[in-house]
N, C-alpha and C positions, 0 to 999 in steps of 0.2 A: 141583345136581343135571344132569350132562351127558345132554343129550337128543340122543338116535339124528335124525340127520340122515335126513328122509323126504323124497326127491326129488319125490314123486311126489303129495305132500301138496294143494300148491297144486292141482293139477290138480281134485283129490278136491273139494276146496273150492269149487270155479269150478263145480264140475257141480251143487252145490246154492244156486244164488244165491238160493231162496225163506228157506233158512237165515242161510248166511254171507251178508252184504252186504258186496258189494265197492266200494262208492260211498258210506259214510255218512254224509260230510258233504250227500251230499242230500236228505237224509233228515231233517235239522235242524230241533227247531221241529214237525216231523212226524211223528212216532214211531209215535202210537195212530194214525193214519192207516194205517199200514203194515200193524198187528196190525187194521186192521181193526175197531178196538174203542175205548172209552173207557177201558177198565182201567193206573189206574197203573204207572209206570214204575222196574221196578229195575233197577241194572246190577249184575255184578260185576267188579271190576278183578283181573287176572291169574284165569283160571276155568280153566288147568290141564289137567286132561283132563276137567271137566265136571261131574263128580258132585254137586257142591253146586248148581250153576245147573239142570243136570235134573231134581236130587231136589225142590229149591222147587220150578219150574213143575210138577212133575207133582203136589205137593203143592197148591197154588194156582193153581187152572188161574183164577181170579180176577184174576192180575196177568202184566202184560207183560214178560219177562226178556230182557234183552240181557246176554250173556255177552262177557269183552274178553279176549283171551290175542293176546300179539303174537306167541309162536311157532307155526307154523303145524303142525310136526312133532307139537305137541303138541294142537293146537287140534281136529284130526282126528279125536281119540277123546271131544272133545263132542260132534260132529255127530255121531257112530255112536251115542253114549247118548241123543239128540237123535233120531235117526231111527228107533230098537229101539223107542222108549218115545211115537213120535208124536206129539212136544210141537206144538202151532200156537203156543204160547206163549211160544217160545225164539228170540231173532238171535242172530247168533254174528259178533264183528267180529275178526278178525286189526288190529290196528292201539296203537298207541303211548297209554299210559292218562296222557301225559302232555299230550295233543291234544284231550282230553274238550269241550272249548269249540268246538271245529272241528267235535264231531259233535252236541252238544245246545245247544239254547237256552236261556238262563237261565228257570230253575225248571222245566224241562221234567222233570227226575228228584224221583222220591217216596222212593228211597232207594237211599243204595252199599254195598256189600258188600265189606270189605277180607279175603282168606282167607288166610292163612299167607304173606303177602308177604315180599318177600327184605330180612333185617335191614341188612341194609348198614350192617356194625357196625363197620365205621371210621371215625372222624372226618368223614377228608375224602369220605367218601360221604354222608354227611349229609342234605344235598339230591335225593340217590335215592331217600330213603324214601316211602312214601306216605303217611304219617301228617304231613311235614315241613308247613311253614306253608306254601311255594311250592305244593302240591298241594290244601292247604285252602284256600286262594285261588280254587282253582279247585272245588271240591269245593262251596265256598258260592253260586258263580256257577248251576251249574245245577241246585241243589238247590229244591227247592220252598221256600216257608215252613215248611213245618211236617215238612221233610223230614228223614230219618236216616242216620246212618253205624253200620254196624252192622261192628264189628272183631275178628277171632280172631288167633290165635297160641299158637305152644309155647313162642318166644322171651321169655324174661320181659326183659331190656335193653329188645327194641324197644318190648315192653308199657309199661313204665316210661316210655319216651322217649315214647310217644305218651300217656300219660296229660297228661304237662308239656306236652306241646306242645297237648295240644287245650286243655286249661286255660290256658292262658296266650294262646289264641287265640279265648278264651272263650266255648267249647262248652260248652253245658249235660250232664255225665254223667247218663246217665237209669237207665242198669244196668252194673255193674261186678263181674267173678266174676274171684276169680284160679284156681278150678279147677273150671271148666265141667261135667266130665261126675262132679262130686259134687256139685253144686248142685241148685237145685227148677227150673231152665229145662227148660220143657219147647218140644218140636218141633222140636230139633237134629239138622239135618242136618250128617252129617259130610263133611269133603271127603277125599282120599285121603292127603294131608296128615298131617290130620287123628287118622285113624284109626292111621295109623303111628307117630306119636308117642306117642297115648297108649295104645297098648300096649305101649310101650318105659316105658311109668311117668313120662311127662312130661305137668303139667300142663297143664289146653289154659285159655288168659288172654281173655276176654272183655269187649268193653264195648258199649255205645250212644252215639250222641250227638246232640245236636243244636245249632245256631248259636241262638245265643240273639239274635234279632232284636230285640225290645223294646232290649234293654241295647247294641244297635249303633245306633239312631235318638238314643239320648243325646249 
């Protein structure tokens, strides 16, 4: 989807340094200190307009959330939601998700959310998929030993690829749904894309996974 360029977006983000962190690398290993508490850190890679991350933060004030969205013209919509709801447990980063190890220390993150990521359907673009082993290496490094990956998509091809990639990597699949909205799952916060595709009749796929630390010790 083409995003309308908003030349004023950068300035608006800069005007809210308490939410939009301009130099996240300086907080590596100290994110809880920035939030002023010892709550777990959950990050969403590809936050879009921020409906999910703001909804989760509102529902779970006991969790610190960091929304990551590289497109500034999109991230300002997330900022608006955080400001409107007066959420103190959200920070926003306009950075590349492939550089997470520059911003988070080993085992600093308790959970990673991947919601409706770009499927990159062409084979030559496989390495760009956020569930590719290249990214799993990064997630394994920054996630706590009991950390989790939660993944949602409407794209069956990407979901099947992700199931295979996770299993081949040795992750434990702790939850899998092929039709989330017709399941017994509770507490689902929809993204903008999720609502759009669900209304069109597309099933929503969801999984939860953990790295098998005991197996990796063998």
